[in-house]
Phi, psi and omega in degrees: 000134176271146178235109179271125185231098174289137180226147173210108179055058182248021187302327181288325183268342184301318178302319178295312180301313181296321176298316180295319179296315179295327181292344179293333179068027181254154176283090185248147173244097179286130176243104180267134177242108181272133186252042175094032181300146179234017187243010182101001179303311182297316181298320179297317182288325178300330183275003184256128176287154174078014181243134169267131181237123173252126183249117175281329181084336174208166185284108178259002178100154182298317181299319178294323177298315178298313182300315180293321177295317179294323178296325181282343183288145176235003185275160176292324178241141179227131174250135175252128182211148175273154183270009186277358176059031179271000177284149183303139179295344180290343175289121186254358178207163179258116185201159173267141178293156175303137180084017176304145186297155179307144184099345172072021179267128178218152175279159207284159158227119181236161063092124176272000000 
């Protein structure tokens, strides 16, 4: 399953997000789309194995980040989630709800 993660200046939250993603123990392909971060986000992500990183270099907007991340995806299912860890901690898994629309794209459920 691919996980599209738009980011903009998320260097402080990325370690927490990456730990939570890794703790799921699922075969995930994270696709991070950086929208012009200036805080070290890109450098942190470049150093991580198993991550696809798309760099816009400047802020092209959230919608463009989503579109580019989805375009880069090759999986049957794609989850879109933000890296700010603002989703409730009660979510214990990353999954699409039953009845997700064809194409397997769903907005997130994250991660304890």
